[in-house]
Predicted model as a PDB file, atoms N, CA, C, CB and O in Angstrom, pLDDT in the B-factor column:
MODEL        1                                                                  
ATOM      1  N   HIS A   1     130.185 126.314  -4.082  1.00 82.00           N  
ATOM      2  CA  HIS A   1     129.356 125.917  -3.505  1.00 82.00           C  
ATOM      3  C   HIS A   1     129.016 124.425  -3.920  1.00 82.00           C  
ATOM      4  CB  HIS A   1     128.471 126.814  -3.595  1.00 82.00           C  
ATOM      5  O   HIS A   1     128.961 123.438  -3.186  1.00 82.00           O  
ATOM      6  N   ASP A   2     128.845 124.497  -5.010  1.00 92.00           N  
ATOM      7  CA  ASP A   2     128.606 123.448  -6.006  1.00 92.00           C  
ATOM      8  C   ASP A   2     130.064 122.034  -5.492  1.00 92.00           C  
ATOM      9  CB  ASP A   2     128.816 124.391  -7.937  1.00 92.00           C  
ATOM     10  O   ASP A   2     129.830 120.881  -5.129  1.00 92.00           O  
ATOM     11  N   ILE A   3     130.989 122.474  -5.598  1.00 95.00           N  
ATOM     12  CA  ILE A   3     132.147 121.940  -5.252  1.00 95.00           C  
ATOM     13  C   ILE A   3     132.227 121.033  -3.897  1.00 95.00           C  
ATOM     14  CB  ILE A   3     133.001 123.026  -5.201  1.00 95.00           C  
ATOM     15  O   ILE A   3     132.454 119.862  -3.593  1.00 95.00           O  
ATOM     16  N   ARG A   4     131.862 122.440  -3.177  1.00 96.00           N  
ATOM     17  CA  ARG A   4     131.814 121.773  -1.348  1.00 96.00           C  
ATOM     18  C   ARG A   4     130.889 120.903  -1.200  1.00 96.00           C  
ATOM     19  CB  ARG A   4     131.418 122.846  -0.054  1.00 96.00           C  
ATOM     20  O   ARG A   4     131.052 119.995  -0.386  1.00 96.00           O  
ATOM     21  N   LYS A   5     129.787 120.992  -1.914  1.00 96.00           N  
ATOM     22  CA  LYS A   5     128.836 119.866  -1.732  1.00 96.00           C  
ATOM     23  C   LYS A   5     129.270 118.563  -2.117  1.00 96.00           C  
ATOM     24  CB  LYS A   5     127.670 120.098  -2.427  1.00 96.00           C  
ATOM     25  O   LYS A   5     129.258 117.647  -1.296  1.00 96.00           O  
ATOM     26  N   SER A   6     129.780 118.342  -3.689  1.00 96.00           N  
ATOM     27  CA  SER A   6     129.929 117.199  -4.572  1.00 96.00           C  
ATOM     28  C   SER A   6     131.398 116.411  -3.310  1.00 96.00           C  
ATOM     29  CB  SER A   6     130.465 117.841  -6.667  1.00 96.00           C  
ATOM     30  O   SER A   6     131.610 115.233  -3.022  1.00 96.00           O  
ATOM     31  N   ILE A   7     132.067 117.594  -2.889  1.00 97.00           N  
ATOM     32  CA  ILE A   7     133.322 116.975  -2.290  1.00 97.00           C  
ATOM     33  C   ILE A   7     132.306 115.958  -0.762  1.00 97.00           C  
ATOM     34  CB  ILE A   7     134.780 118.645  -1.665  1.00 97.00           C  
ATOM     35  O   ILE A   7     132.526 114.758  -0.592  1.00 97.00           O  
ATOM     36  N   ALA A   8     131.552 116.537  -0.099  1.00 97.00           N  
ATOM     37  CA  ALA A   8     130.776 116.561   1.558  1.00 97.00           C  
ATOM     38  C   ALA A   8     130.165 115.155   0.422  1.00 97.00           C  
ATOM     39  CB  ALA A   8     129.323 118.437   2.469  1.00 97.00           C  
ATOM     40  O   ALA A   8     130.907 114.181   0.553  1.00 97.00           O  
ATOM     41  N   ARG A   9     129.183 114.944  -0.450  1.00 96.00           N  
ATOM     42  CA  ARG A   9     128.449 113.545  -0.596  1.00 96.00           C  
ATOM     43  C   ARG A   9     129.866 112.150  -1.017  1.00 96.00           C  
ATOM     44  CB  ARG A   9     127.040 113.804  -2.204  1.00 96.00           C  
ATOM     45  O   ARG A   9     129.831 110.958  -0.715  1.00 96.00           O  
ATOM     46  N   VAL A  10     130.936 112.891  -1.760  1.00 97.00           N  
ATOM     47  CA  VAL A  10     132.274 111.316  -2.133  1.00 97.00           C  
ATOM     48  C   VAL A  10     132.395 111.294  -0.634  1.00 97.00           C  
ATOM     49  CB  VAL A  10     134.348 111.629  -3.249  1.00 97.00           C  
ATOM     50  O   VAL A  10     131.813 110.259  -0.311  1.00 97.00           O  
ATOM     51  N   LEU A  11     132.854 111.900   0.485  1.00 97.00           N  
ATOM     52  CA  LEU A  11     133.377 111.908   1.727  1.00 97.00           C  
ATOM     53  C   LEU A  11     132.194 111.054   2.364  1.00 97.00           C  
ATOM     54  CB  LEU A  11     133.693 113.424   2.343  1.00 97.00           C  
ATOM     55  O   LEU A  11     132.418 109.903   2.740  1.00 97.00           O  
ATOM     56  N   THR A  12     131.093 111.556   2.465  1.00 97.00           N  
ATOM     57  CA  THR A  12     129.968 110.667   2.955  1.00 97.00           C  
ATOM     58  C   THR A  12     130.327 109.257   2.686  1.00 97.00           C  
ATOM     59  CB  THR A  12     128.592 110.997   2.268  1.00 97.00           C  
ATOM     60  O   THR A  12     130.717 108.475   3.553  1.00 97.00           O  
ATOM     61  N   VAL A  13     130.164 108.964   1.363  1.00 97.00           N  
ATOM     62  CA  VAL A  13     130.087 107.666   0.842  1.00 97.00           C  
ATOM     63  C   VAL A  13     131.206 107.368   1.503  1.00 97.00           C  
ATOM     64  CB  VAL A  13     130.028 107.401  -0.671  1.00 97.00           C  
ATOM     65  O   VAL A  13     130.965 106.964   2.640  1.00 97.00           O  
ATOM     66  N   ILE A  14     132.640 107.425   1.154  1.00 97.00           N  
ATOM     67  CA  ILE A  14     133.623 106.931   1.901  1.00 97.00           C  
ATOM     68  C   ILE A  14     133.578 106.486   3.189  1.00 97.00           C  
ATOM     69  CB  ILE A  14     134.384 107.649   1.896  1.00 97.00           C  
ATOM     70  O   ILE A  14     134.133 105.469   3.607  1.00 97.00           O  
ATOM     71  N   ASN A  15     132.823 107.359   3.903  1.00 96.00           N  
ATOM     72  CA  ASN A  15     133.147 107.160   5.462  1.00 96.00           C  
ATOM     73  C   ASN A  15     132.169 106.193   5.185  1.00 96.00           C  
ATOM     74  CB  ASN A  15     132.948 108.406   6.793  1.00 96.00           C  
ATOM     75  O   ASN A  15     132.554 105.029   5.304  1.00 96.00           O  
ATOM     76  N   ALA A  16     131.117 106.354   4.879  1.00 96.00           N  
ATOM     77  CA  ALA A  16     129.743 105.098   5.325  1.00 96.00           C  
ATOM     78  C   ALA A  16     130.159 103.711   4.783  1.00 96.00           C  
ATOM     79  CB  ALA A  16     127.981 105.459   4.457  1.00 96.00           C  
ATOM     80  O   ALA A  16     129.783 102.748   5.451  1.00 96.00           O  
ATOM     81  N   SER A  17     131.022 103.425   3.448  1.00 97.00           N  
ATOM     82  CA  SER A  17     131.626 102.328   3.138  1.00 97.00           C  
ATOM     83  C   SER A  17     132.544 101.570   4.095  1.00 97.00           C  
ATOM     84  CB  SER A  17     132.222 102.618   2.124  1.00 97.00           C  
ATOM     85  O   SER A  17     132.560 100.372   4.378  1.00 97.00           O  
ATOM     86  N   GLN A  18     133.516 102.863   4.639  1.00 96.00           N  
ATOM     87  CA  GLN A  18     134.023 102.495   5.731  1.00 96.00           C  
ATOM     88  C   GLN A  18     133.878 101.637   7.161  1.00 96.00           C  
ATOM     89  CB  GLN A  18     134.151 103.266   5.862  1.00 96.00           C  
ATOM     90  O   GLN A  18     134.534 100.755   7.714  1.00 96.00           O  
ATOM     91  N   ARG A  19     132.664 102.378   7.451  1.00 96.00           N  
ATOM     92  CA  ARG A  19     131.779 101.745   8.565  1.00 96.00           C  
ATOM     93  C   ARG A  19     131.806 100.428   8.135  1.00 96.00           C  
ATOM     94  CB  ARG A  19     130.248 102.303   8.742  1.00 96.00           C  
ATOM     95  O   ARG A  19     132.655  99.596   8.455  1.00 96.00           O  
ATOM     96  N   THR A  20     130.528 100.199   7.148  1.00 95.00           N  
ATOM     97  CA  THR A  20     130.413  98.964   7.131  1.00 95.00           C  
ATOM     98  C   THR A  20     131.287  97.844   6.860  1.00 95.00           C  
ATOM     99  CB  THR A  20     129.691  98.895   6.563  1.00 95.00           C  
ATOM    100  O   THR A  20     131.043  96.718   7.294  1.00 95.00           O  
ATOM    101  N   GLU A  21     132.347  98.133   6.121  1.00 96.00           N  
ATOM    102  CA  GLU A  21     133.938  97.369   6.180  1.00 96.00           C  
ATOM    103  C   GLU A  21     134.543  96.827   7.678  1.00 96.00           C  
ATOM    104  CB  GLU A  21     135.163  98.597   5.638  1.00 96.00           C  
ATOM    105  O   GLU A  21     134.980  95.716   7.978  1.00 96.00           O  
ATOM    106  N   LEU A  22     134.411  97.893   8.385  1.00 96.00           N  
ATOM    107  CA  LEU A  22     134.680  97.753   9.687  1.00 96.00           C  
ATOM    108  C   LEU A  22     133.655  97.025  10.714  1.00 96.00           C  
ATOM    109  CB  LEU A  22     134.919  99.006  10.069  1.00 96.00           C  
ATOM    110  O   LEU A  22     134.006  96.550  11.794  1.00 96.00           O  
ATOM    111  N   ARG A  23     132.569  97.016  10.296  1.00 95.00           N  
ATOM    112  CA  ARG A  23     131.389  96.553  11.028  1.00 95.00           C  
ATOM    113  C   ARG A  23     131.944  94.795  10.255  1.00 95.00           C  
ATOM    114  CB  ARG A  23     129.459  97.535  10.503  1.00 95.00           C  
ATOM    115  O   ARG A  23     132.230  93.840  10.978  1.00 95.00           O  
ATOM    116  N   LYS A  24     131.981  94.742   8.766  1.00 95.00           N  
ATOM    117  CA  LYS A  24     132.254  93.110   8.628  1.00 95.00           C  
ATOM    118  C   LYS A  24     133.165  92.743   9.531  1.00 95.00           C  
ATOM    119  CB  LYS A  24     132.805  92.598   7.254  1.00 95.00           C  
ATOM    120  O   LYS A  24     132.801  92.016  10.456  1.00 95.00           O  
ATOM    121  N   TYR A  25     134.201  93.072   9.460  1.00 96.00           N  
ATOM    122  CA  TYR A  25     135.719  92.767  10.800  1.00 96.00           C  
ATOM    123  C   TYR A  25     135.350  92.567  11.575  1.00 96.00           C  
ATOM    124  CB  TYR A  25     136.762  93.675  11.384  1.00 96.00           C  
ATOM    125  O   TYR A  25     135.361  91.339  11.655  1.00 96.00           O  
ATOM    126  N   TYR A  26     134.802  93.102  12.659  1.00 95.00           N  
ATOM    127  CA  TYR A  26     134.249  93.180  13.778  1.00 95.00           C  
ATOM    128  C   TYR A  26     133.656  92.134  14.196  1.00 95.00           C  
ATOM    129  CB  TYR A  26     133.554  94.042  13.824  1.00 95.00           C  
ATOM    130  O   TYR A  26     133.867  91.524  15.244  1.00 95.00           O  
ATOM    131  N   LYS A  27     132.630  91.833  13.079  1.00 93.00           N  
ATOM    132  CA  LYS A  27     131.431  90.965  13.454  1.00 93.00           C  
ATOM    133  C   LYS A  27     131.668  89.434  14.331  1.00 93.00           C  
ATOM    134  CB  LYS A  27     130.731  90.635  12.004  1.00 93.00           C  
ATOM    135  O   LYS A  27     130.758  89.043  15.061  1.00 93.00           O  
ATOM    136  N   GLY A  28     132.655  88.808  14.225  1.00 91.00           N  
ATOM    137  CA  GLY A  28     132.524  88.311  15.259  1.00 91.00           C  
ATOM    138  C   GLY A  28     133.122  88.142  16.386  1.00 91.00           C  
ATOM    139  O   GLY A  28     132.819  87.347  17.276  1.00 91.00           O  
ATOM    140  N   LYS A  29     133.994  88.905  16.356  1.00 94.00           N  
ATOM    141  CA  LYS A  29     135.140  89.596  17.581  1.00 94.00           C  
ATOM    142  C   LYS A  29     134.318  89.743  18.932  1.00 94.00           C  
ATOM    143  CB  LYS A  29     135.796  91.399  17.117  1.00 94.00           C  
ATOM    144  O   LYS A  29     133.124  90.041  18.963  1.00 94.00           O  
ATOM    145  N   LYS A  30     134.882  89.566  19.723  1.00 94.00           N  
ATOM    146  CA  LYS A  30     134.681  89.837  21.469  1.00 94.00           C  
ATOM    147  C   LYS A  30     134.330  91.767  21.448  1.00 94.00           C  
ATOM    148  CB  LYS A  30     136.724  89.307  22.644  1.00 94.00           C  
ATOM    149  O   LYS A  30     133.534  92.350  22.185  1.00 94.00           O  
ATOM    150  N   TYR A  31     134.807  92.106  20.865  1.00 95.00           N  
ATOM    151  CA  TYR A  31     134.539  93.403  21.382  1.00 95.00           C  
ATOM    152  C   TYR A  31     134.283  94.543  20.685  1.00 95.00           C  
ATOM    153  CB  TYR A  31     135.396  93.710  22.036  1.00 95.00           C  
ATOM    154  O   TYR A  31     135.344  95.084  20.996  1.00 95.00           O  
ATOM    155  N   LEU A  32     133.820  95.243  20.090  1.00 94.00           N  
ATOM    156  CA  LEU A  32     133.701  96.187  19.105  1.00 94.00           C  
ATOM    157  C   LEU A  32     133.726  97.737  19.083  1.00 94.00           C  
ATOM    158  CB  LEU A  32     132.743  95.901  18.678  1.00 94.00           C  
ATOM    159  O   LEU A  32     132.593  98.187  19.254  1.00 94.00           O  
ATOM    160  N   PRO A  33     134.458  98.470  18.961  1.00 94.00           N  
ATOM    161  CA  PRO A  33     134.600  99.790  18.916  1.00 94.00           C  
ATOM    162  C   PRO A  33     133.459 100.630  19.506  1.00 94.00           C  
ATOM    163  CB  PRO A  33     134.822 100.105  17.625  1.00 94.00           C  
ATOM    164  O   PRO A  33     132.303 100.532  19.097  1.00 94.00           O  
ATOM    165  N   LEU A  34     133.807 101.390  20.404  1.00 92.00           N  
ATOM    166  CA  LEU A  34     132.793 102.512  20.695  1.00 92.00           C  
ATOM    167  C   LEU A  34     131.980 103.050  19.549  1.00 92.00           C  
ATOM    168  CB  LEU A  34     133.498 103.673  21.267  1.00 92.00           C  
ATOM    169  O   LEU A  34     130.784 102.779  19.447  1.00 92.00           O  
ATOM    170  N   ASP A  35     132.554 103.737  18.771  1.00 91.00           N  
ATOM    171  CA  ASP A  35     131.649 104.397  17.641  1.00 91.00           C  
ATOM    172  C   ASP A  35     131.073 103.345  16.858  1.00 91.00           C  
ATOM    173  CB  ASP A  35     132.441 105.376  16.646  1.00 91.00           C  
ATOM    174  O   ASP A  35     130.852 103.687  15.696  1.00 91.00           O  
ATOM    175  N   LEU A  36     130.806 102.327  17.107  1.00 93.00           N  
ATOM    176  CA  LEU A  36     130.116 100.656  16.247  1.00 93.00           C  
ATOM    177  C   LEU A  36     129.503 100.397  16.904  1.00 93.00           C  
ATOM    178  CB  LEU A  36     130.825  99.276  15.895  1.00 93.00           C  
ATOM    179  O   LEU A  36     128.640  99.760  16.301  1.00 93.00           O  
ATOM    180  N   ARG A  37     129.138 100.452  18.472  1.00 91.00           N  
ATOM    181  CA  ARG A  37     128.258 100.172  19.126  1.00 91.00           C  
ATOM    182  C   ARG A  37     127.099 100.813  19.275  1.00 91.00           C  
ATOM    183  CB  ARG A  37     128.653 100.032  19.935  1.00 91.00           C  
ATOM    184  O   ARG A  37     127.037 102.040  19.346  1.00 91.00           O  
ATOM    185  N   PRO A  38     125.909  99.901  19.344  1.00 89.00           N  
ATOM    186  CA  PRO A  38     124.238 100.666  19.346  1.00 89.00           C  
ATOM    187  C   PRO A  38     124.256 102.085  20.427  1.00 89.00           C  
ATOM    188  CB  PRO A  38     122.800  99.280  20.153  1.00 89.00           C  
ATOM    189  O   PRO A  38     124.753 101.849  21.528  1.00 89.00           O  
ATOM    190  N   LYS A  39     123.925 103.034  20.275  1.00 92.00           N  
ATOM    191  CA  LYS A  39     123.984 104.077  20.627  1.00 92.00           C  
ATOM    192  C   LYS A  39     122.685 104.254  22.134  1.00 92.00           C  
ATOM    193  CB  LYS A  39     123.840 104.892  19.217  1.00 92.00           C  
ATOM    194  O   LYS A  39     122.826 104.493  23.334  1.00 92.00           O  
ATOM    195  N   ARG A  40     121.580 104.005  21.312  1.00 93.00           N  
ATOM    196  CA  ARG A  40     120.411 104.098  22.505  1.00 93.00           C  
ATOM    197  C   ARG A  40     120.521 105.368  23.459  1.00 93.00           C  
ATOM    198  CB  ARG A  40     120.518 102.737  23.538  1.00 93.00           C  
ATOM    199  O   ARG A  40     121.026 106.469  23.238  1.00 93.00           O  
ATOM    200  N   THR A  41     119.825 104.813  24.703  1.00 96.00           N  
ATOM    201  CA  THR A  41     120.212 105.660  25.609  1.00 96.00           C  
ATOM    202  C   THR A  41     120.655 105.682  26.791  1.00 96.00           C  
ATOM    203  CB  THR A  41     119.621 106.162  25.699  1.00 96.00           C  
ATOM    204  O   THR A  41     120.999 104.500  26.817  1.00 96.00           O  
ATOM    205  N   ARG A  42     120.918 106.050  27.758  1.00 94.00           N  
ATOM    206  CA  ARG A  42     122.437 105.599  28.716  1.00 94.00           C  
ATOM    207  C   ARG A  42     121.503 104.718  29.713  1.00 94.00           C  
ATOM    208  CB  ARG A  42     123.574 107.224  29.748  1.00 94.00           C  
ATOM    209  O   ARG A  42     121.904 103.578  29.952  1.00 94.00           O  
ATOM    210  N   ALA A  43     120.481 105.084  30.218  1.00 96.00           N  
ATOM    211  CA  ALA A  43     119.431 103.930  30.924  1.00 96.00           C  
ATOM    212  C   ALA A  43     119.590 102.634  29.980  1.00 96.00           C  
ATOM    213  CB  ALA A  43     117.580 104.488  30.936  1.00 96.00           C  
ATOM    214  O   ALA A  43     120.187 101.691  30.500  1.00 96.00           O  
ATOM    215  N   ILE A  44     119.220 102.499  28.912  1.00 95.00           N  
ATOM    216  CA  ILE A  44     119.136 101.138  28.365  1.00 95.00           C  
ATOM    217  C   ILE A  44     120.659 100.406  28.052  1.00 95.00           C  
ATOM    218  CB  ILE A  44     118.250 101.261  26.981  1.00 95.00           C  
ATOM    219  O   ILE A  44     120.860  99.201  28.199  1.00 95.00           O  
ATOM    220  N   ARG A  45     121.798 101.505  27.539  1.00 91.00           N  
ATOM    221  CA  ARG A  45     123.187 100.948  27.554  1.00 91.00           C  
ATOM    222  C   ARG A  45     123.538  99.994  28.973  1.00 91.00           C  
ATOM    223  CB  ARG A  45     124.239 102.293  27.452  1.00 91.00           C  
ATOM    224  O   ARG A  45     123.949  98.834  28.976  1.00 91.00           O  
ATOM    225  N   ARG A  46     123.172 101.063  30.430  1.00 94.00           N  
ATOM    226  CA  ARG A  46     123.470 100.229  31.488  1.00 94.00           C  
ATOM    227  C   ARG A  46     122.860  99.223  32.133  1.00 94.00           C  
ATOM    228  CB  ARG A  46     123.663 100.787  32.210  1.00 94.00           C  
ATOM    229  O   ARG A  46     123.346  98.519  33.019  1.00 94.00           O  
ATOM    230  N   ARG A  47     121.544  99.161  31.567  1.00 95.00           N  
ATOM    231  CA  ARG A  47     120.877  97.590  31.457  1.00 95.00           C  
ATOM    232  C   ARG A  47     120.903  96.246  31.831  1.00 95.00           C  
ATOM    233  CB  ARG A  47     120.912  97.281  30.647  1.00 95.00           C  
ATOM    234  O   ARG A  47     121.617  95.790  30.938  1.00 95.00           O  
ATOM    235  N   LEU A  48     120.615  95.323  32.532  1.00 95.00           N  
ATOM    236  CA  LEU A  48     121.199  93.990  32.141  1.00 95.00           C  
ATOM    237  C   LEU A  48     120.833  93.738  30.799  1.00 95.00           C  
ATOM    238  CB  LEU A  48     120.743  92.829  33.014  1.00 95.00           C  
ATOM    239  O   LEU A  48     120.152  94.387  30.005  1.00 95.00           O  
ATOM    240  N   THR A  49     121.588  92.374  30.688  1.00 93.00           N  
ATOM    241  CA  THR A  49     121.578  92.290  29.100  1.00 93.00           C  
ATOM    242  C   THR A  49     120.364  91.018  29.594  1.00 93.00           C  
ATOM    243  CB  THR A  49     123.429  91.803  27.985  1.00 93.00           C  
ATOM    244  O   THR A  49     120.407  90.622  30.758  1.00 93.00           O  
ATOM    245  N   LYS A  50     119.399  90.486  28.704  1.00 94.00           N  
ATOM    246  CA  LYS A  50     118.796  89.684  28.775  1.00 94.00           C  
ATOM    247  C   LYS A  50     119.084  88.238  29.582  1.00 94.00           C  
ATOM    248  CB  LYS A  50     118.615  89.714  27.737  1.00 94.00           C  
ATOM    249  O   LYS A  50     118.606  87.656  30.556  1.00 94.00           O  
ATOM    250  N   HIS A  51     120.210  87.993  28.543  1.00 95.00           N  
ATOM    251  CA  HIS A  51     120.799  86.956  29.757  1.00 95.00           C  
ATOM    252  C   HIS A  51     121.246  86.993  30.978  1.00 95.00           C  
ATOM    253  CB  HIS A  51     121.656  86.449  29.504  1.00 95.00           C  
ATOM    254  O   HIS A  51     121.140  85.978  31.667  1.00 95.00           O  
ATOM    255  N   GLU A  52     121.732  87.954  31.410  1.00 96.00           N  
ATOM    256  CA  GLU A  52     122.055  88.217  32.645  1.00 96.00           C  
ATOM    257  C   GLU A  52     120.750  88.678  33.436  1.00 96.00           C  
ATOM    258  CB  GLU A  52     123.154  89.206  32.632  1.00 96.00           C  
ATOM    259  O   GLU A  52     120.906  88.711  34.657  1.00 96.00           O  
ATOM    260  N   ASN A  53     119.549  89.021  32.983  1.00 96.00           N  
ATOM    261  CA  ASN A  53     118.333  89.116  33.787  1.00 96.00           C  
ATOM    262  C   ASN A  53     117.745  87.583  34.127  1.00 96.00           C  
ATOM    263  CB  ASN A  53     117.224  90.033  32.940  1.00 96.00           C  
ATOM    264  O   ASN A  53     117.493  87.248  35.285  1.00 96.00           O  
ATOM    265  N   THR A  54     117.564  86.728  33.025  1.00 96.00           N  
ATOM    266  CA  THR A  54     117.288  85.462  33.455  1.00 96.00           C  
ATOM    267  C   THR A  54     118.088  84.548  34.528  1.00 96.00           C  
ATOM    268  CB  THR A  54     117.261  84.863  32.382  1.00 96.00           C  
ATOM    269  O   THR A  54     117.788  83.550  35.184  1.00 96.00           O  
ATOM    270  N   ILE A  55     119.054  85.219  34.423  1.00 96.00           N  
ATOM    271  CA  ILE A  55     120.069  84.210  35.447  1.00 96.00           C  
ATOM    272  C   ILE A  55     119.293  83.743  37.076  1.00 96.00           C  
ATOM    273  CB  ILE A  55     121.745  85.316  35.881  1.00 96.00           C  
ATOM    274  O   ILE A  55     119.178  84.725  37.809  1.00 96.00           O  
ATOM    275  N   ILE A  56     118.915  82.776  37.525  1.00 96.00           N  
ATOM    276  CA  ILE A  56     118.570  82.688  39.037  1.00 96.00           C  
ATOM    277  C   ILE A  56     119.789  81.964  39.751  1.00 96.00           C  
ATOM    278  CB  ILE A  56     117.114  81.812  39.302  1.00 96.00           C  
ATOM    279  O   ILE A  56     120.163  80.882  39.297  1.00 96.00           O  
ATOM    280  N   SER A  57     120.370  82.474  40.762  1.00 97.00           N  
ATOM    281  CA  SER A  57     121.104  82.145  41.688  1.00 97.00           C  
ATOM    282  C   SER A  57     120.825  80.905  42.612  1.00 97.00           C  
ATOM    283  CB  SER A  57     121.180  83.173  42.298  1.00 97.00           C  
ATOM    284  O   SER A  57     119.949  81.035  43.467  1.00 97.00           O  
ATOM    285  N   GLU A  58     121.487  79.734  42.510  1.00 97.00           N  
ATOM    286  CA  GLU A  58     121.705  78.312  43.266  1.00 97.00           C  
ATOM    287  C   GLU A  58     120.712  78.450  44.307  1.00 97.00           C  
ATOM    288  CB  GLU A  58     123.290  77.999  43.938  1.00 97.00           C  
ATOM    289  O   GLU A  58     119.928  77.502  44.360  1.00 97.00           O  
ATOM    290  N   LYS A  59     120.459  79.767  45.507  1.00 97.00           N  
ATOM    291  CA  LYS A  59     119.599  79.768  46.613  1.00 97.00           C  
ATOM    292  C   LYS A  59     118.213  79.989  45.727  1.00 97.00           C  
ATOM    293  CB  LYS A  59     120.003  80.985  47.830  1.00 97.00           C  
ATOM    294  O   LYS A  59     117.580  78.944  45.876  1.00 97.00           O  
ATOM    295  N   GLN A  60     117.615  80.706  45.044  1.00 97.00           N  
ATOM    296  CA  GLN A  60     116.831  81.170  44.502  1.00 97.00           C  
ATOM    297  C   GLN A  60     116.063  79.641  43.870  1.00 97.00           C  
ATOM    298  CB  GLN A  60     117.455  82.307  43.629  1.00 97.00           C  
ATOM    299  O   GLN A  60     114.887  79.358  44.103  1.00 97.00           O  
ATOM    300  N   LYS A  61     116.892  78.877  43.143  1.00 97.00           N  
ATOM    301  CA  LYS A  61     116.510  78.144  42.294  1.00 97.00           C  
ATOM    302  C   LYS A  61     115.810  76.611  43.518  1.00 97.00           C  
ATOM    303  CB  LYS A  61     117.953  77.937  41.107  1.00 97.00           C  
ATOM    304  O   LYS A  61     114.937  75.846  43.108  1.00 97.00           O  
ATOM    305  N   LYS A  62     116.439  76.481  44.962  1.00 97.00           N  
ATOM    306  CA  LYS A  62     116.372  75.637  45.429  1.00 97.00           C  
ATOM    307  C   LYS A  62     114.839  76.173  46.186  1.00 97.00           C  
ATOM    308  CB  LYS A  62     117.680  75.255  46.061  1.00 97.00           C  
ATOM    309  O   LYS A  62     113.942  75.353  46.383  1.00 97.00           O  
ATOM    310  N   ARG A  63     114.693  77.585  46.552  1.00 97.00           N  
ATOM    311  CA  ARG A  63     113.601  78.269  47.275  1.00 97.00           C  
ATOM    312  C   ARG A  63     112.797  77.878  46.169  1.00 97.00           C  
ATOM    313  CB  ARG A  63     113.693  79.912  47.713  1.00 97.00           C  
ATOM    314  O   ARG A  63     111.879  77.287  46.738  1.00 97.00           O  
ATOM    315  N   GLN A  64     112.510  77.823  44.707  1.00 96.00           N  
ATOM    316  CA  GLN A  64     111.217  77.655  43.761  1.00 96.00           C  
ATOM    317  C   GLN A  64     111.497  76.296  43.982  1.00 96.00           C  
ATOM    318  CB  GLN A  64     111.102  78.282  42.052  1.00 96.00           C  
ATOM    319  O   GLN A  64     110.613  75.702  43.363  1.00 96.00           O  
ATOM    320  N   MET A  65     112.268  75.431  44.544  1.00 96.00           N  
ATOM    321  CA  MET A  65     111.968  73.817  44.059  1.00 96.00           C  
ATOM    322  C   MET A  65     111.120  73.333  45.255  1.00 96.00           C  
ATOM    323  CB  MET A  65     113.518  72.713  43.850  1.00 96.00           C  
ATOM    324  O   MET A  65     110.032  72.769  45.139  1.00 96.00           O  
ATOM    325  N   HIS A  66     111.856  73.668  46.628  1.00 97.00           N  
ATOM    326  CA  HIS A  66     111.180  73.245  47.681  1.00 97.00           C  
ATOM    327  C   HIS A  66     109.850  73.922  48.221  1.00 97.00           C  
ATOM    328  CB  HIS A  66     112.064  73.241  48.582  1.00 97.00           C  
ATOM    329  O   HIS A  66     109.252  73.320  49.113  1.00 97.00           O  
ATOM    330  N   PHE A  67     109.367  75.056  47.781  1.00 96.00           N  
ATOM    331  CA  PHE A  67     108.170  75.776  47.921  1.00 96.00           C  
ATOM    332  C   PHE A  67     107.647  76.272  46.630  1.00 96.00           C  
ATOM    333  CB  PHE A  67     108.354  76.860  48.827  1.00 96.00           C  
ATOM    334  O   PHE A  67     107.675  77.465  46.329  1.00 96.00           O  
ATOM    335  N   PRO A  68     107.262  75.518  46.016  1.00 94.00           N  
ATOM    336  CA  PRO A  68     106.500  75.826  44.312  1.00 94.00           C  
ATOM    337  C   PRO A  68     105.430  77.075  44.294  1.00 94.00           C  
ATOM    338  CB  PRO A  68     105.410  74.272  43.716  1.00 94.00           C  
ATOM    339  O   PRO A  68     105.203  77.488  45.431  1.00 94.00           O  
ATOM    340  N   GLN A  69     104.925  77.566  43.550  1.00 92.00           N  
ATOM    341  CA  GLN A  69     103.977  78.225  43.460  1.00 92.00           C  
ATOM    342  C   GLN A  69     102.834  77.135  44.114  1.00 92.00           C  
ATOM    343  CB  GLN A  69     103.863  78.766  42.014  1.00 92.00           C  
ATOM    344  O   GLN A  69     103.076  75.971  43.794  1.00 92.00           O  
ATOM    345  N   ARG A  70     101.824  77.288  44.839  1.00 91.00           N  
ATOM    346  CA  ARG A  70     100.752  76.631  45.197  1.00 91.00           C  
ATOM    347  C   ARG A  70      99.669  77.004  43.904  1.00 91.00           C  
ATOM    348  CB  ARG A  70     100.312  77.089  46.748  1.00 91.00           C  
ATOM    349  O   ARG A  70      99.486  77.929  43.113  1.00 91.00           O  
ATOM    350  N   LYS A  71      98.898  75.249  44.326  1.00 91.00           N  
ATOM    351  CA  LYS A  71      97.919  75.470  42.968  1.00 91.00           C  
ATOM    352  C   LYS A  71      96.330  75.308  43.713  1.00 91.00           C  
ATOM    353  CB  LYS A  71      98.255  74.000  41.496  1.00 91.00           C  
ATOM    354  O   LYS A  71      95.933  74.440  44.490  1.00 91.00           O  
ATOM    355  N   TYR A  72      95.746  76.284  43.247  1.00 90.00           N  
ATOM    356  CA  TYR A  72      94.176  75.916  44.307  1.00 90.00           C  
ATOM    357  C   TYR A  72      93.270  75.772  43.258  1.00 90.00           C  
ATOM    358  CB  TYR A  72      93.460  77.304  45.540  1.00 90.00           C  
ATOM    359  O   TYR A  72      93.378  76.260  42.133  1.00 90.00           O  
ATOM    360  N   ALA A  73      92.277  74.999  43.737  1.00 88.00           N  
ATOM    361  CA  ALA A  73      91.303  74.786  42.835  1.00 88.00           C  
ATOM    362  C   ALA A  73      89.782  75.284  43.448  1.00 88.00           C  
ATOM    363  CB  ALA A  73      91.386  73.249  42.463  1.00 88.00           C  
ATOM    364  O   ALA A  73      89.255  75.151  44.552  1.00 88.00           O  
ATOM    365  N   VAL A  74      89.414  75.823  42.367  1.00 87.00           N  
ATOM    366  CA  VAL A  74      88.107  76.896  43.390  1.00 87.00           C  
ATOM    367  C   VAL A  74      86.996  75.880  42.810  1.00 87.00           C  
ATOM    368  CB  VAL A  74      87.723  79.160  42.816  1.00 87.00           C  
ATOM    369  O   VAL A  74      87.234  75.283  41.759  1.00 87.00           O  
ATOM    370  N   LYS A  75      85.780  75.685  43.497  1.00 79.00           N  
ATOM    371  CA  LYS A  75      84.547  75.037  43.242  1.00 79.00           C  
ATOM    372  C   LYS A  75      83.811  76.096  42.369  1.00 79.00           C  
ATOM    373  CB  LYS A  75      83.757  74.614  44.607  1.00 79.00           C  
ATOM    374  O   LYS A  75      82.676  75.869  41.950  1.00 79.00           O  
TER     375      LYS A  75                                                      
ENDMDL                                                                          
END                                                                             
């Protein structure tokens, strides 16, 4: 019982340290292994990134430029 627990404890430490080393290795890389990516929820993972969300198409830019939000002064 105690031996099994101590083996598990050692393996846990080894696995954790391996993961931290892998995170360091993949830090600046373009792709991350699937098991090191943030899990979150399926919906959040599929959501557009902040950058993708803020991009405005050329047509929309022109439309906003030519037809800006109207300003009304109320007396």
